[in-house]
Backbone as CSV, one residue per row, in Angstrom:
resi,resn,N_x,N_y,N_z,CA_x,CA_y,CA_z,C_x,C_y,C_z
1,UNK,76.170,110.065,-21.745,76.692,111.035,-20.484,76.880,111.900,-21.857
2,UNK,76.231,113.521,-21.655,76.745,114.291,-22.294,78.018,114.946,-22.248
3,UNK,78.874,115.844,-23.134,80.379,116.355,-22.709,79.947,117.696,-22.351
4,UNK,80.893,118.371,-21.306,81.095,119.898,-20.854,81.147,120.438,-21.892
5,UNK,80.311,121.676,-21.260,80.454,122.709,-22.535,81.462,123.671,-21.900
6,UNK,82.148,124.317,-22.989,83.263,124.957,-22.701,82.913,126.367,-21.646
7,UNK,83.825,125.948,-20.997,83.391,127.157,-19.654,83.909,128.686,-20.197
8,UNK,83.028,129.797,-19.773,83.563,131.440,-19.619,84.584,131.732,-18.320
9,UNK,85.591,131.759,-18.190,86.358,132.195,-17.225,86.584,133.847,-17.068
10,UNK,87.014,134.547,-15.855,86.711,135.981,-15.853,87.929,135.967,-14.600
11,UNK,88.935,136.440,-14.631,89.501,137.062,-13.305,89.497,138.433,-13.265
12,UNK,89.719,138.254,-11.271,89.688,139.825,-10.590,90.596,139.627,-9.931
13,UNK,91.911,140.175,-10.074,92.719,140.109,-8.884,93.632,138.616,-8.623
14,UNK,93.539,137.754,-7.614,93.566,136.730,-7.341,92.110,135.377,-7.805
15,UNK,91.255,135.830,-7.810,90.159,135.189,-8.221,89.414,134.531,-9.521
16,UNK,89.312,133.821,-9.496,88.947,133.321,-11.166,87.653,132.997,-11.225
17,UNK,86.831,133.025,-11.924,85.335,132.847,-11.968,84.751,131.953,-12.848
18,UNK,84.538,130.411,-13.086,83.875,130.169,-14.094,82.326,129.494,-14.471
19,UNK,81.913,129.896,-15.545,80.811,129.374,-15.484,80.543,128.434,-16.613
20,UNK,79.581,127.900,-17.288,79.354,126.842,-18.170,77.749,126.552,-18.192
21,UNK,77.214,126.000,-19.593,76.258,125.809,-19.719,75.689,124.189,-19.556
22,UNK,74.354,123.998,-18.460,74.426,122.883,-18.006,73.874,121.807,-19.377
23,UNK,74.638,120.608,-18.552,74.676,119.520,-19.367,73.338,118.443,-19.205
24,UNK,72.966,118.717,-20.227,71.289,117.368,-20.111,71.806,115.963,-21.019
25,UNK,70.703,115.075,-20.573,70.724,113.939,-20.833,69.605,114.214,-21.991
26,UNK,69.079,112.920,-23.020,68.861,113.030,-24.226,67.129,113.596,-23.641
27,UNK,67.097,113.035,-22.692,65.151,113.364,-22.230,65.453,114.408,-21.798
28,UNK,66.255,115.454,-21.127,66.409,116.491,-20.727,66.816,116.772,-19.451
29,UNK,67.138,115.969,-19.002,67.647,116.279,-17.161,68.640,116.541,-17.105
30,UNK,69.292,117.331,-16.460,70.221,118.289,-15.846,71.059,116.952,-15.195
31,UNK,72.437,117.269,-15.541,73.563,116.873,-15.016,73.772,116.624,-13.230
32,UNK,74.119,115.866,-12.547,74.067,116.358,-11.159,75.266,116.680,-10.733
33,UNK,76.706,116.964,-11.608,77.318,117.850,-11.390,78.744,117.498,-11.954
34,UNK,79.193,118.306,-11.691,80.544,118.638,-12.694,81.852,118.364,-12.070
35,UNK,82.999,118.272,-12.619,84.672,118.205,-11.863,85.150,118.850,-12.968
36,UNK,85.989,120.023,-12.173,87.034,121.238,-13.037,88.179,121.325,-12.480
37,UNK,88.652,121.048,-14.055,89.962,121.139,-13.710,90.862,122.063,-14.835
38,UNK,92.087,122.622,-14.042,92.706,123.824,-14.456,94.283,123.359,-14.935
39,UNK,94.718,123.607,-16.072,95.817,123.850,-16.647,96.619,124.426,-16.604
40,UNK,97.733,124.880,-16.105,98.736,125.860,-16.952,99.238,126.021,-17.607
41,UNK,100.109,126.930,-18.081,100.611,127.374,-19.183,100.488,125.995,-20.183
42,UNK,101.511,125.436,-19.534,102.450,123.914,-19.686,101.508,122.890,-20.550
43,UNK,99.631,123.440,-19.863,98.895,122.124,-20.322,99.134,121.304,-19.244
44,UNK,100.032,121.464,-17.911,99.616,120.517,-16.812,98.613,120.805,-16.406
45,UNK,98.027,119.454,-15.461,96.978,119.698,-14.821,97.492,120.657,-13.187
46,UNK,96.664,121.460,-12.584,97.070,121.942,-11.379,95.826,121.691,-10.714
47,UNK,96.051,121.775,-9.002,95.173,121.545,-8.320,93.392,122.483,-8.017
48,UNK,92.983,122.331,-8.019,91.664,123.617,-8.182,91.429,123.433,-6.441
49,UNK,90.668,124.802,-6.202,90.418,125.098,-4.936,89.074,126.117,-4.950
50,UNK,89.111,126.091,-3.675,87.688,126.618,-3.434,86.486,126.317,-3.310
51,UNK,85.234,127.219,-4.289,84.648,126.345,-4.323,84.323,125.395,-5.906
52,UNK,85.514,125.164,-6.182,85.646,125.055,-8.024,86.518,123.460,-7.521
53,UNK,86.244,123.150,-6.274,87.063,121.486,-6.075,85.704,120.368,-5.675
54,UNK,86.358,119.055,-6.170,85.479,118.321,-5.798,84.517,118.123,-7.235
55,UNK,83.136,118.090,-6.741,82.078,117.874,-7.512,81.130,118.989,-7.389
56,UNK,80.994,119.892,-8.308,80.615,121.367,-8.490,78.967,121.246,-8.574
57,UNK,78.035,121.333,-8.031,76.723,120.922,-7.950,75.951,122.207,-8.717
58,UNK,76.546,123.038,-9.395,75.907,124.268,-10.097,76.658,124.568,-10.938
59,UNK,76.305,125.370,-11.791,77.542,125.682,-13.074,78.069,127.065,-12.877
60,UNK,78.371,127.276,-11.994,79.221,128.348,-11.984,80.070,127.859,-10.769
61,UNK,81.489,128.148,-10.276,82.226,128.332,-8.935,83.570,129.439,-9.392
62,UNK,83.836,129.739,-7.934,85.126,131.168,-7.842,86.009,130.279,-7.129
63,UNK,87.143,130.596,-7.562,88.480,130.203,-6.919,89.336,131.050,-6.531
64,UNK,89.280,131.488,-4.990,90.381,132.399,-4.550,91.718,132.166,-4.375
65,UNK,92.680,133.390,-4.565,93.950,132.779,-4.416,94.849,132.575,-5.338
66,UNK,94.428,132.303,-6.622,94.526,131.821,-7.649,96.018,132.264,-7.797
67,UNK,96.839,131.640,-7.883,98.728,132.247,-8.229,98.202,133.147,-9.312
68,UNK,99.191,133.956,-9.840,99.636,135.024,-10.696,99.861,133.415,-12.296
69,UNK,99.442,133.837,-13.046,100.190,133.056,-14.319,98.726,133.098,-15.650
70,UNK,99.223,131.768,-16.489,98.004,131.444,-17.659,97.585,130.568,-17.169
71,UNK,96.394,130.587,-17.301,95.807,129.103,-17.047,94.372,128.694,-18.284
72,UNK,93.982,127.381,-18.601,92.862,127.523,-19.271,92.013,125.893,-18.321
73,UNK,90.809,126.260,-17.899,89.973,125.663,-17.043,88.949,124.766,-18.252
74,UNK,88.478,123.459,-17.919,87.621,122.492,-18.252,86.718,122.042,-17.199
75,UNK,85.892,121.601,-17.475,84.525,121.283,-16.783,84.093,119.869,-17.406
76,UNK,83.718,118.828,-16.809,83.556,117.134,-17.078,82.278,116.902,-16.164
77,UNK,81.023,117.257,-16.733,79.561,116.639,-16.190,79.270,114.760,-15.659
78,UNK,79.230,114.519,-14.377,79.547,113.381,-13.919,77.709,113.074,-13.427
79,UNK,77.595,111.861,-13.284,76.294,111.711,-12.633,76.640,110.190,-11.841
80,UNK,76.084,109.929,-10.471,76.656,108.870,-9.646,77.823,107.972,-10.772
81,UNK,77.824,106.849,-11.331,79.444,106.527,-11.328,80.137,106.567,-12.728
82,UNK,78.896,107.796,-13.674,79.477,107.995,-15.090,79.943,109.269,-14.977
83,UNK,80.990,109.514,-16.084,81.406,110.844,-16.724,81.086,111.090,-18.104
84,UNK,81.145,112.245,-18.348,81.060,112.456,-19.647,82.556,113.097,-20.292
85,UNK,82.349,113.576,-21.406,83.185,113.871,-22.086,84.134,115.125,-21.243
86,UNK,85.067,115.515,-21.043,85.954,116.691,-20.699,85.286,118.083,-21.632
87,UNK,85.051,119.100,-21.390,85.048,120.202,-22.467,86.179,120.827,-23.066
88,UNK,85.683,121.405,-24.002,86.743,122.076,-24.457,87.932,123.187,-23.527
89,UNK,88.658,123.613,-23.362,89.239,124.639,-22.548,89.073,126.201,-22.589
90,UNK,88.481,126.736,-21.668,88.062,128.144,-21.828,89.427,128.918,-22.181
91,UNK,89.303,129.993,-23.256,89.636,131.029,-23.445,90.615,131.017,-22.086
92,UNK,92.054,131.346,-22.514,93.350,131.292,-21.198,92.832,132.412,-20.817
93,UNK,93.376,132.517,-19.638,92.911,133.572,-18.461,94.049,133.976,-17.773
94,UNK,94.677,135.503,-17.512,95.831,135.783,-16.808,95.486,136.319,-16.028
95,UNK,96.234,135.872,-14.673,95.789,137.337,-13.490,97.272,137.448,-12.721
């Protein structure tokens, strides 16, 4: 299972949009979904909401009503009962 690619993050007011490269298997098949994690300035995982929660079937998602602060986001590809490695964290964003 491939590892996630470092996401890019942009903040606009209380909305945060993430995008990342498609993870592919060695035979070039795309991975089915991704789990997004958000970490606060202290490195603690916090709840992800909106279209970024659960398993995301695309390579972009937007969270709304994100509380003010500094955060880092990652993506972890998954398929069936398998998960790849968590991506490196995106550059910290502040909203």
